[in-house]
C-alpha positions in Angstrom: 0.0 0.0 0.0 1.3 3.4 -0.9 1.1 6.6 1.0 -2.3 8.2 1.4 -3.4 10.5 -1.4 -4.5 14.1 -0.7 -7.9 13.8 -2.3 -11.5 14.1 -1.2 -13.9 11.1 -1.3 -15.4 12.5 -4.5 -12.0 12.9 -6.1 -11.1 9.4 -5.1 -14.3 8.0 -6.8 -13.6 10.1 -9.9 -10.1 8.7 -10.1 -11.1 5.1 -9.4 -13.8 5.3 -12.1 -11.4 6.7 -14.7 -8.8 4.1 -13.9 -11.4 1.3 -14.1 -12.8 2.5 -17.4 -9.3 2.9 -18.9 -8.5 -0.7 -18.1 -11.8 -1.9 -19.5 -11.2 -0.1 -22.8 -8.1 -2.2 -23.3 -9.6 -5.5 -22.5 -12.9 -4.9 -24.2 -11.4 -4.5 -27.7 -9.6 -7.9 -27.3 -12.7 -9.7 -26.1 -14.8 -8.3 -28.9 -12.2 -9.4 -31.4 -12.2 -12.9 -30.0 -16.0 -13.0 -29.9 -16.2 -11.8 -33.5 -13.7 -14.4 -34.7 -15.5 -17.2 -32.8 -18.8 -16.1 -34.5 -17.3 -16.6 -37.9 -15.5 -19.9 -37.2 -18.4 -22.3 -38.0 -18.6 -20.7 -41.5 -15.0 -21.5 -42.3 -14.0 -24.4 -44.5 -12.1 -26.4 -41.9 -14.8 -26.3 -39.2 -16.4 -29.4 -40.7 -13.4 -31.4 -39.5 -14.2 -30.5 -35.8 -15.8 -33.6 -34.2 -18.8 -33.7 -31.9 -16.7 -33.0 -28.7 -14.8 -30.2 -30.5 -18.1 -28.5 -31.4 -19.2 -28.6 -27.7 -15.8 -27.1 -26.7 -16.3 -24.5 -29.4 -19.8 -23.7 -28.0 -18.4 -23.3 -24.5 -15.8 -20.9 -25.9 -18.4 -18.9 -27.9 -20.8 -18.6 -24.9 -17.9 -17.7 -22.5 -16.8 -15.0 -25.0 -20.3 -13.6 -25.1 -20.4 -13.5 -21.3 -17.0 -11.9 -21.1 -18.2 -9.2 -23.6 -21.3 -8.5 -21.5 -19.3 -8.3 -18.3 -16.7 -5.9 -19.8 -19.3 -3.7 -21.4 -21.6 -3.6 -18.4 -19.6 -0.9 -16.5 -19.7 1.6 -19.3 -23.4 0.9 -19.9 -24.2 1.2 -16.2 -22.1 4.4 -15.9 -24.3 5.9 -18.6 -27.6 4.8 -17.1 -26.6 5.9 -13.6 -25.0 9.2 -14.8 -25.7 12.1 -12.4 -27.5 9.7 -10.0 -24.8 10.3 -7.3 -24.1 6.5 -7.2 -20.6 6.4 -8.6 -19.6 4.2 -5.6 -22.1 1.6 -6.8 -20.8 1.8 -10.4 -17.2 1.3 -9.2 -18.1 -1.6 -6.9 -20.3 -3.4 -9.5 -17.7 -2.7 -12.2 -15.0 -4.4 -10.2 -17.1 -7.5 -9.8 -18.1 -7.5 -13.5 -14.4 -7.2 -14.5 -13.4 -10.2 -12.4 -16.3 -12.2 -13.8 -15.4 -11.1 -17.3 -11.8 -12.2 -16.7 -13.0 -15.7 -15.6 -15.2 -16.0 -18.6 -12.4 -14.8 -20.9 -10.1 -17.5 -19.4 -12.7 -20.1 -20.2 -13.2 -18.8 -23.7 -9.5 -18.5 -24.5 -8.7 -22.0 -23.1 -11.6 -23.6 -25.0 -10.7 -21.8 -28.3 -7.0 -22.9 -27.9 -8.2 -26.5 -27.3 -10.3 -26.5 -30.4 -7.6 -24.9 -32.6 -4.8 -27.2 -31.2 -7.0 -30.3 -31.6 -7.3 -29.4 -35.3 -3.5 -30.1 -35.8 -2.4 -32.0 -32.7 -3.5 -34.8 -30.4 -6.2 -34.4 -27.8 -3.6 -34.8 -25.1 -1.6 -31.8 -26.4 -4.7 -29.7 -27.0 -5.9 -30.4 -23.4 -2.5 -29.7 -21.9 -2.2 -26.5 -23.8 -5.7 -25.3 -22.8 -4.8 -26.2 -19.2 -1.6 -24.1 -19.5 -3.7 -21.1 -20.6 -6.0 -21.5 -17.6 -3.2 -21.8 -15.2 -1.3 -18.8 -16.6 -4.5 -16.7 -16.6 -5.3 -17.8 -13.0 -1.8 -16.9 -11.9 -1.4 -13.6 -13.7 -4.9 -12.3 -13.3 -5.9 -13.6 -9.8 -3.4 -15.4 -7.7 -0.3 -13.2 -8.0 -2.3 -10.0 -7.3 -4.1 -11.6 -4.4 -0.8 -12.8 -2.9 0.6 -9.3 -3.3 -2.5 -7.8 -1.7 -2.2 -10.2 1.2 1.5 -9.5 1.8 0.8 -5.8 1.7 -2.0 -6.1 4.3 0.4 -8.1 6.5 2.9 -5.2 6.2 5.5 -7.4 4.5 5.7 -5.3 1.3 7.1 -1.8 1.8 5.9 0.8 -0.6 8.6 1.8 -3.1 7.8 4.7 -5.4 8.6 4.1 -9.1 12.0 5.1 -10.2 12.2 8.6 -11.7 8.7 9.9 -10.9 5.8 10.4 -8.5 3.4 7.6 -7.5 1.4 6.3 -10.5 -1.1 4.0 -8.8 
């Protein structure tokens, strides 16, 4: 945890919302691209070679990408609907939950898509192993590592060190 900021509660909410929406802009474009690609996949020439199990894995990937898209778009939509309602705190709290849910759905979609694509050229074992690797890396990078850092910070084991060459950025 860094030093306290000199900001009012309203300024803090404004900053948190801006930071949240900036992060969502980055991830939403990627999720929408994946979703669009998955929507076109059944119409490609090679999709007929995907077996029954592969079609179900594809379906899971498609639905998970749709769920991820919904979760990552929800904060912006709710911000617009709740604009000037004085409930920015609710928007930020909900948006955080939507972003975590979207990341889980994105993990499922990416792993399933990787499994279908890898199975088209390699063995089922390699496809499953690769998809498992995607899940494990996503879980580590998006959830476990930050949660461990948060826990260490709460226990006071991580000292705040400002970034080299500049003021605090986060």
